[in-house]
C-alpha positions in Angstrom: 123.0 92.7 79.0 120.5 94.2 81.4 120.6 95.6 85.0 119.3 92.3 86.4 122.4 90.5 84.9 125.0 92.5 86.9 123.1 94.0 89.9 124.1 93.2 93.4 121.2 91.7 95.4 120.3 91.8 98.3 121.4 95.3 98.9 123.0 96.7 102.0 120.7 99.5 103.1 120.1 102.1 105.8 117.0 103.5 107.4 116.2 107.2 107.7 116.4 106.9 111.5 119.9 105.3 111.5 122.6 107.3 113.2 125.5 108.7 111.1 127.9 106.5 113.1 125.8 103.4 112.2 126.0 104.2 108.5 129.7 105.0 108.7 130.3 101.5 110.2 128.2 99.9 107.4 130.4 101.6 104.8 133.6 100.7 106.5 132.7 97.1 107.3 131.3 96.2 103.9 133.9 98.3 101.9 131.3 100.2 100.0 131.0 103.9 99.3 127.3 104.5 99.6 124.0 102.9 100.7 120.4 103.4 99.6 118.1 104.6 102.3 114.8 102.8 102.4 111.6 103.0 104.4 109.9 100.0 106.0 108.3 99.1 102.6 111.7 98.8 100.9 111.0 102.0 99.0 114.1 104.1 98.3 113.8 107.5 100.0 117.4 108.7 99.7 121.1 107.8 99.3 123.9 108.4 101.7 127.6 108.3 100.6 131.1 108.8 101.8 130.9 112.3 100.3 128.1 113.1 102.7 130.3 112.3 105.7 133.6 113.9 104.7 133.2 117.2 106.6 132.0 116.2 110.1 132.4 117.7 113.6 133.4 114.3 115.0 136.6 114.2 113.0 137.4 117.9 113.0 137.0 118.1 109.2 134.4 120.9 109.1 135.3 123.4 106.5 136.1 126.8 108.0 133.9 129.5 106.6 135.9 132.6 105.7 134.4 136.0 106.2 134.3 136.8 102.5 132.6 133.5 101.7 130.1 134.1 104.5 129.1 137.3 102.7 128.4 135.4 99.5 126.6 132.5 101.1 122.9 132.7 102.0 121.7 132.0 105.5 119.9 128.9 104.1 123.1 127.6 102.5 125.1 128.0 105.7 122.3 126.3 107.7 122.4 123.4 105.3 126.1 123.0 105.7 125.7 123.1 109.5 123.2 120.2 109.2 125.5 118.2 107.1 128.4 118.6 109.5 126.5 118.0 112.8 123.3 116.0 112.1 122.8 112.8 114.1 120.3 111.0 111.8 120.7 109.8 108.2 117.5 111.5 107.2 119.2 114.9 107.7 122.2 114.2 105.5 121.0 111.9 102.7 120.5 112.9 99.1 116.8 112.8 98.6 116.7 112.9 94.8 117.7 109.4 93.7 118.2 108.3 90.1 117.0 104.7 89.7 116.3 102.1 87.0 114.4 98.9 86.5 115.8 95.3 86.3 115.3 95.2 82.5 117.1 98.5 81.8 119.9 97.8 79.3 123.4 98.4 80.7 124.1 101.1 78.1 121.3 103.1 79.6 122.6 102.6 83.1 126.0 103.9 81.9 124.4 107.0 80.4 122.5 107.6 83.7 125.8 107.5 85.7 127.6 109.7 83.3 124.8 112.3 82.8 124.1 112.6 86.5 127.7 112.2 87.7 126.8 109.3 90.0 128.6 106.0 90.8 125.6 103.7 91.4 122.0 103.2 90.4 119.4 101.5 92.6 117.3 99.0 90.7 113.6 99.1 91.6 110.7 96.7 90.8 107.2 97.8 91.5 108.8 100.8 93.4 110.8 98.5 95.7 114.5 98.1 95.9 115.6 94.8 94.4 119.3 95.5 93.6 121.9 98.0 92.8 124.4 98.5 89.9 127.6 100.4 90.5 130.4 101.5 88.2 132.4 98.5 89.5 129.6 96.1 88.4 129.8 97.6 84.8 133.6 97.0 84.8 133.1 93.5 86.0 130.6 92.9 83.1 133.3 94.1 80.7 135.9 91.9 82.3 133.8 88.7 82.1 132.1 89.5 78.7 132.1 86.7 76.2 131.4 87.0 72.6 128.9 84.1 72.7 129.8 82.3 69.5 128.0 79.0 69.2 129.1 78.6 65.6 132.1 80.3 64.0 130.7 82.6 61.3 132.1 82.1 57.8 134.7 84.5 56.3 132.1 85.8 53.9 129.7 86.6 56.8 132.4 88.3 58.8 133.3 90.5 55.8 129.7 91.4 55.1 129.0 92.3 58.7 132.2 94.4 59.0 131.5 96.3 55.8 127.9 96.9 56.7 128.9 98.2 60.2 131.5 100.5 58.7 129.1 101.8 56.0 126.8 102.9 58.9 129.6 105.0 60.5 129.7 108.6 59.4 133.4 108.9 60.0 134.4 105.9 57.8 135.3 106.5 54.2 134.5 103.0 53.0 134.7 104.0 49.3 138.4 103.9 49.7 138.5 100.7 51.8 138.7 97.0 51.1 138.4 94.1 53.4 139.5 90.5 52.9 138.9 87.7 55.4 140.7 84.3 55.5 140.1 81.8 58.2 138.9 84.6 60.6 141.9 86.8 59.9 140.9 90.2 58.6 143.2 92.2 56.3 142.4 95.9 55.9 143.4 97.7 52.7 142.8 101.2 51.3 143.2 104.7 52.4 142.2 106.7 55.5 142.0 110.4 56.2 143.5 110.3 59.6 145.2 108.0 62.1 142.1 108.2 64.3 140.0 106.8 61.4 142.6 104.1 60.9 142.5 103.1 64.5 138.6 103.2 64.6 138.5 100.9 61.6 140.9 98.5 63.2 138.9 98.5 66.4 135.7 97.8 64.4 137.3 94.8 62.8 138.8 93.5 66.1 135.3 93.7 67.7 133.5 91.7 65.1 132.4 88.3 66.3 134.5 85.5 64.8 137.6 87.7 64.0 140.8 86.0 65.1 143.3 88.6 64.1 143.5 91.9 62.1 146.3 93.0 59.7 146.4 96.7 58.9 147.7 97.5 55.4 146.0 100.9 55.1 147.8 104.0 54.0 147.2 107.7 54.6 144.9 109.9 52.5 147.9 111.7 50.8 148.7 108.5 49.0 145.2 107.9 47.5 146.1 109.7 44.3 148.4 106.8 43.3 
């Protein structure tokens, strides 16, 4: 699946000149945790999230600066905190470096972007303009609604060949001690494993094969392989 298959569109956005109160209302009313900030050409210029609004003068949630911390903080850092806490316009609190992707970006790459950059959502751009957004929730929704897409049930022989080929490609799988039988889509796993983790991974591999109806685990621990 690709970004275009799960992205939300149109996207709720903010403008750089919006007030902090305006954006706070957007987040609350739409039950979202962040919005992209766009210019008049729908080009993303920033992102503002709940985290940017946690410590605000209006709510009395400004973090007190202890004397010893003030000694360690630079004047620039303290000035930046002051802006975050008291700014009126979105442009002054938004994150300006925005990680984005295109509509044809595979979901696995979207997931890597989120994990690598510790972010919860990725704006989707086409020709530099915002066309959608993918959040962690959208990825979870894709998992929840995923279908294995079988038009024709594969034969038992095909299931076995695919499973063994898949396991042979895994560096952790000791397939020289493994055998697989398939009968009417039911996979029986035989042989020896070096660990319970390997055993579980082999079972998971079998369960995830298209056409598999059930999996029976007859595998034994490595210590019995001498028999």
